[in-house]
N, C-alpha and C positions, 0 to 999 in steps of 0.2 A: 500359418494358420490364417485362414480368412475368417472374420469378424463382421458379422452383420449387423449394422444399428439400425433397428427399424423404427421408422416413425417418430421422425424429429420434426421440429421447428427451426430450421436453419434462419439465423440472423447475423449478419456482418454488414455494419452501417456503410463500411468502406468500400464494399462490393457493390452497395444496394441491393444486399440478398434478404430476402424475406420469403422463405417459402416452405411448404412442408414436403420431406424427401426422407428416403432412406441412405444411408451410406453405407461403403462396403470397403473394408482398412485390409490391407494385406502388408505385412512387414513394416509397418509404422507410416504407409503410404495409401491415400484415399484413392481407391482405383474407378469407384462408380459412385454417382449422384443420383438418385431419382428413384424410380418405382421398382419393385423385384421380381425376377423371373424364377421361374422354378429350379432352374440351373444355379441363380446366385445362392439358393439356400443350401445346395448341396455340400456336405464335406465343412461345413460354417459352424462357428460359435454365434449363435443368433441372440441378440439381446432387444428386447422389446422397451422402449421408452415410453408409448403413450402419448406423442407430442411435447415430450420435454424441448426445451429450449437450447439449441445447440450454437455456439458463438466461439469464435478466434479465443484460445484460452486467455484466461484472467490472469493479469499481473500486478503486484503489489509492490510498488516502487520504494517504499519505507518500511522494512523490516529490521528488526535486532535478532540477529541469530544468535548473540553472544559468545559465538567460537570463533577464535581463541580467548580462553582467561576466567570464563564464566561459564563452564561446561555445566555447572550444577544447574543453571538456570534454562539454558537451551542448548542445543547444537545444531549443528548445520542439520544432522538427519532428522532430528528429531521437528527442526522448524520447518524442513522440506515436507515432511509427514504431514505437519498440522497445516500447510501450504495447499496439499493436495486434498486434505480433508475438507477446505475451506472452499474448494473450486479454483485453486491457483495452477498455474503451468510455470509460471516465471515469478522471482520475487530479487530485488536490489536489495543487499544488504548493507546497513549504516555502518560507519567507521568506529564507534566508541566501542571498540572490544578493546580487550588487555592481553598483547599490545595494539595501539590501533592500527587501521589499515593505512600504514603511511609509509609502506615500503614492498618493492615488486615482490620480496620472499613471502609476507602475508597475504597478499594476494594470490600468489601461487597455491599458497597453502588452500586458501578456501576455495579455489577453483578443485584442487585436485581432492579434496574431502566432497565437493558436490559432483563430481562429474558423472557417478552412476545414477544419479537420482533422475527420477520424471520431472522434477521440478527444477528447472535452469535458474541458477543462483549468479547474479551479477554485483561483483562488489561495487561501493561507493569509495573514493579514496578520499582521506583527509585531506582538507584545505592546508593546516600547519601540523610541523611535527608533533605529535604527542597530544595535537588537539589543543595545544597550548595558547594558540593565537601570535607565536612570536616569531616562529622561522617558517617559512613559507614549506612544504614539502615537496618531494622531489615528482612534481605534476608530470611532467615528459616522461618520467620511467614507470609511474602508475599509469597513465594512458598507455604507455608500451604493453605493461602487464595486464591490461585489461579492464581498467575500471571504468565507470557507464558515468560517471558523473563526481563532483567534489563537495566535501561537505565536512562542517566542524560539528557536527550534529549532535544536540546533546545543550552547545550554546553557540551565539551567533560570531560569525567572524568577527574578532576582536576589536580593528580598529579598519579603519577607512582607507587608511594606507596600505595594509596586508591584504584588504578586498579589492583596491585597485590593481595592483599585481596579480594576485589569484584571477581575477577577470582576464587581465591581459593573456595571461598563460592558458586559460581556459578556452578561449576564442580560437587559440590555435587549434584545438583539437576538436570544435563545435561541440564542446561539453557543458553542461550548465554547472553553475554553483547553486548547491541545495542549502537554504539557510533556515537554520531553526531562529526564527526572528523574536529575541527577548536582549532588552538591554540589561546587562549584567549588573548596573549599579541599581536597576530597579526590581529585579529578580529575586530576591531573596524571602518571596512570601510562601505560603501554602496554599492559595486559594483565591480565586477571584477578588478584586476588590469591590467593594459594594454592602447593601444592608445587610446581606447574608455573612459576609466576614466580619461586618460588626457584631451582628447579633451572636454569630458561632464564637466570638473571639479567636479569630484564626488569622496569622500575620497575612496582610494582605499582597496581592500582586496585581498591579492595576495593568489595566487593558494598553495603556498608551506605553509599557514595556515594549510590546509588539509592533505598534503603530511606527514608533519610531525607526526601527532597525526595518520594516517595510520600506519607508519612505527613504532612509538613506540609501538603500538596495536598490529603490527605482530610480533615483538619483545616479546613482554611479552606473546603474545598466544603459541608462539615457545616455550619459556621457562618454561610454565606452563602447556603447553598442554591442553590448556581451548579453549573454543568457542567465538569468537569475529565475530559480525555481522557489517559490516559496512553503516549506513544508507546514505541514495542519495548521493551515490558516483559521483563527479562531475569533478575530472580533469585526465588528461592523464596519470602523474605519477602515482596516487593513481591508476587506472586501471591497471598499468604495475605491481606497488608493491603486488596486489592482486593477480593477475596472476603469478608472481613469487613464492609469497607464497602457492597457493595452490599448484604449481607443486612440492613444498618439502614437502606436507603433513601434513600443517600446519591446524587448522581448524578455517577456516574464510571463511566466505559469505559475500556478496554484494548486495544490491539492486541501482536501477537507478530510476529515477522519470521521468513521461512524459515531463515534462517542461525542464529536461537537456539533452533528447535526441532529442527535438522538438524545442529548443527557444538557441539563442545567446546572448551574449551582445551587439551585433550590435542593437537589438530592443530596448535597453534602450534609444535611441535617442530622443524619445517621452516623456522621464522622467514620465512614466505611473508607478504610483506606485504599480500599480498590476503586475509588472515585477520585484518587490524589492524582494528579498527572500534569502534564508541562507540554504545552501551554494548558492552564487549567479550564476546567470547565465555565464555562461563561453565563450571561445573561439570557433570559429568553428573547431579549432583542437582537445580541449577537448571532444566537441560533437561527433567528428568522433570517438573517441577513446572509448566513450561510446558504439556506434553502434557495434564497432568491439569488444567489451567488451561481450555486450548482445549475441551477434553472437555465440563466440566462447566457449561461458559458463562460463566466469570469472565472469559475472556479473550475480545472481544467481535468482534474481526476480526484478519484476517491482512494485513500491508501489508509493500512491499518493502525500506523506504528507501533505493529506489535512489539511489546516490550516486557518479555517474560522476567518475574521476580520471584523469588521463593516463597514459602509460607512463611516462613521465620522474619523475612526482611519487611513483609508488609503487616504482620502482628504486633505493630509497636504504637506508639502514640503517632496521631494523624501526622503534625508536623515533622517527625523525624523519618517516617514512610519514606522509600523510594516512590521515584515518579513512574506512572507509565501503567498499562496493562495488555495482556494479550489479547489480539484481535484476528487473527487469520480465519480463525474457526465460525466466526460468528459476523464477521464483515459483510458477505454476500446476504445473509438472513435481514439484518439490519437495515440494509441500501434497499432492497426489494421493499421490507415493510414500511419503512419512513418514507422513502421515495417513491418506489411505483405503486404501491397501492394507496398512497396518500396523494397520487397525481403530482407530484414535485416535477419526474422524470417518467421518459418513456424507457420501455425496455433497450431501444435504441440507443437512448440517449445514456442508460446504465451501461451499457457495452462498450460504449465509445469509452466512460470514464475509467472502467476496469481493466479494459482492454488494450485498447488503442491509443488511446492519448498519453498512458505510459511510456509505451514504447517510443511512441513519436518524439516526447520529452527528450530519451536517452538516446536517441538515435539507434532503436533496434528494430528490425524487422516487425513487420505487423503479420502475425499467419493468416492464409488466405483459406477459405473453405471452397478447393478445386480440385478437380480429378489431377493426379500427378504432384500435389504438393504434399509436403509430410503433414500428418495428423497431430493438430495442437490445438487441442478443443476442450472447451469448457461444456457440460451438460448441464442443465439445472432445470427445477420446477417452480416456476414463479409463484405458483398458488396452492404449494404444499404445506402446511401449518407443522409446525414441531414445537418442541419445548428444548430451550438450551441446556445441556448437560455436562457440567464440566470432567465429572470423573469420567467423561467417554472421549474426552479431548486427546488429540496426538502431541498438542505442546508437552513440553516438560514441565511445564509450570502452569498453575491454575488463576492466576490474578484476572479474576473479571469481575464487573459489577452485573452481568448480563446473564448470569446462572438463573435457571429456571425460567427466564422471562420466553414469553411464547411467540415466536416470529411466525411470518408467511413467506415462505419463498425458502428453497434451501438448494444446494450442489446437489447433484446425483453422483455424476461421474466428471473426471480429467482423464485425456489422451496426452501424451508427448513422450517424445524419444524411445519410442517404440515399446511404450509401457501404459497400463491403464489402471485408475483405481477406481474400483465399483464397489459397493457392497463390501466395504472395509477391508477391501484385499486389492493388493498389488499383482498385475499379470502382463505376461509379454503379449503384444497384439500386434 
């Protein structure tokens, strides 16, 4: 079947591409880019996009799919469906599953479960066995099985000795160590330490907890010339540490989540457990530092830290609730609303941070919008206003603080692996 995508704005900063054109796709391959003739429209499925933006497919490098072990919260299938609905054609799934992704067998299980989906799934392997921080995982075996990075996500690599050995191994494969930067001796709080934590009577979690691990990891990356990626960066000092490290040529990258560039700890006055996360929501000063870091390139990419939890788990006292929110289906809308429409980033910069840079960090090929190339595309309207409705989400869990929020900009369609998601339906293309 020939599919014609009419009237798109093609943007790919990597190709220096920014033009209006239509696309013809057959058997998952881009066959034509440009103006259409009468013959092009014959026997074709024609879709009018009214100058929506078409970019290389978006990639979220920090997603929790919960399978294996907690399929009550999310499965690979529901997570992939949520990713497609959110505008993503690829995700990297974190290793804090049950059991952890610390063996080739678990990697293969995930790959087998994901192989027939539109959305590509790339596992992240655990740094240590069971993520306990004691015994190094079989990193070579995990690499050969297909992981694209290593992390003990949920906690930082426990000791400098283990971190050193992990970096030395990961250098052999040119893969990053992805760090959840939190000193565990300071991490028993429920929210950011400050005026609000005192006023609300909640146990504090100081920002220096993150800064200490970021500092340690930068020093280790410099010493060993290894690659460190800072997950969900959240503090002003951490952003400055990464900025200075990059200026020195240290191999360090960082990601920011939409909730950390959208919300502050002021919102916790409602005691809504959907606002409890790790790292916690910080101060307005920290939020502004993240915006500045995104604008000047200190922060390389945007990632959701999609963390599904059941309603029963979240409907408890704030201190007892698990950390995290779902984010795949609100990420693009929040990025366009808070970054593009508020003139923090251009569309090209948003595409870099949602499509190109995550793949570069993980050594994955970046899709091209060229004739003869497989169609791996995200199509979105940057100016379409919509209201978040969690009841329509594809994710199995509903834990988001953004329900009923008005957003400006939304995904329209995604295409990958000879499949298309458009108007709430999957089809072959």
